[in-house]
C-alpha positions, 0 to 999 in steps of 0.5 A, spaced: 500 499 500 503 507 498 500 511 503 500 519 501 499 525 504 494 530 498 495 537 502 489 540 502 484 547 504 490 551 510 493 545 513 489 539 511 491 533 508 487 527 504 490 521 504 490 517 498 492 509 500 492 506 493 495 498 490 500 498 484 494 495 479 491 502 481 486 501 486 485 507 491 482 509 497 480 517 499 481 518 505 477 525 509 477 528 503 476 537 504 475 538 498 474 535 492 480 537 488 486 535 491 484 528 490 481 528 484 488 531 481 491 526 484 487 521 482 488 523 475 495 525 476 497 518 478 491 514 473 487 511 479 481 508 480 478 512 487 474 505 489 472 507 497 471 514 500 473 513 509 471 519 514 472 519 520 468 525 523 462 530 521 467 536 520 466 540 513 474 540 513 473 533 512 468 530 508 466 537 503 469 534 497 465 527 498 459 530 493 463 532 488 468 525 488 462 521 488 459 525 482 467 524 478 466 515 481 460 512 485 464 509 490 462 507 497 463 512 503 465 508 510 463 514 515 461 514 523 453 513 525 454 521 526 447 524 521 451 530 519 454 526 516 449 526 508 452 521 503 455 515 508 453 509 503 456 504 510 455 508 518 461 503 522 462 503 528 466 500 534 468 493 533 467 493 526 471 491 519 471 495 513 474 490 508 475 491 500 477 487 495 481 493 491 485 495 494 486 489 497 485 492 505 482 491 511 481 496 517 478 495 524 474 501 527 475 504 532 470 509 536 475 515 539 470 520 542 473 526 544 474 531 538 467 529 536 462 525 540 461 520 533 468 520 532 472 514 530 478 511 527 481 506 521 486 502 524 489 496 519 495 495 513 501 498 519 496 504 517 492 508 523 487 513 519 485 518 525 483 524 522 483 530 528 484 525 534 491 524 535 496 529 531 504 528 531 506 531 538 498 533 539 491 532 539 485 534 536 480 541 541 475 537 545 469 540 541 464 535 544 467 530 548 470 531 555 477 530 557 475 523 560 473 520 552 479 524 549 483 521 553 481 514 553 481 514 546 488 517 545 490 510 550 486 506 545 489 509 540 497 509 544 496 502 545 497 500 537 504 497 535 509 502 535 510 501 527 504 503 525 504 510 521 499 515 524 496 519 518 492 524 521 489 530 518 493 536 519 500 539 519 500 542 525 506 538 528 511 544 529 506 548 533 504 542 537 512 541 537 513 548 541 508 547 547 510 540 547 517 544 549 514 548 554 512 542 558 518 537 556 524 542 555 529 536 556 526 531 552 532 529 547 528 526 543 523 531 542 528 535 540 531 531 534 523 530 532 522 538 531 529 539 527 526 533 523 521 537 522 524 543 519 528 539 515 522 537 512 518 543 512 525 547 509 524 542 503 515 543 502 515 535 505 510 533 510 511 532 517 507 526 516 506 520 517 509 517 523 511 512 526 507 511 533 513 509 537 516 517 536 510 519 538 510 515 545 517 518 546 515 526 544 507 527 545 505 530 552 498 527 551 501 520 550 506 522 556 500 524 561 504 518 566 511 520 565 516 524 570 516 530 566 509 531 564 507 529 571 512 534 574 509 540 569 502 538 571 504 539 579 506 546 578 501 548 573 496 545 578 498 543 585 491 539 585 492 535 580 493 528 582 490 523 577 491 522 569 485 526 567 487 532 571 493 532 567 490 531 560 485 537 562 492 541 564 496 539 559 489 541 554 487 547 556 495 549 557 495 548 550 489 551 547 491 558 551 498 558 548 501 562 543 508 562 540 
């Protein structure tokens, strides 16, 4: 499976997955033009569309893609998504014949209440729940829900490639450095990101194992993050509180 992040809108990525026979899957098409351009340029046949949540910057291109080619659309059980062929949720599997692929569906509420991820083929298609060096804002869910969702994603194999939907890595990293300024792996990751972005390349996908070492939202039980939380609010004594403090600080962060 070839994995291609397609820049879209201001800072989104549409994920294009395809095999050597020219069969393709498009994930979270916030607009149609980048996906259509890549399909035509690479001479690919669109076979399916996967959606992680209802936000327009993830679904806005679906109708135009369906006008181009009628294919099944897999989406969460959410009436705010109009063009779903199959509504999928926790415990479901998406099994495709062309390209040959199998994804397990994970319910990961927090960013939205019906957010899902697709895990399979060595990939994690996680929309706006897990970002490199960060996580999504809590527009509809609670800190406890989001932390549980991140715990579930973090339990996947370390070789899993995280395919999130925004190029937020550099800005996320600047916040992460305020939490763990002595984290050598984080400094190395930010050097890598700067080199990639200066060359006009995406910072994604990234191995989940790299996120274990660098992403403060996956490190709420690590000594450095615990120490930061104690300084931020001495009354915090549990991991949900630590996550909530990190998320609140990130929401207010401007740098």
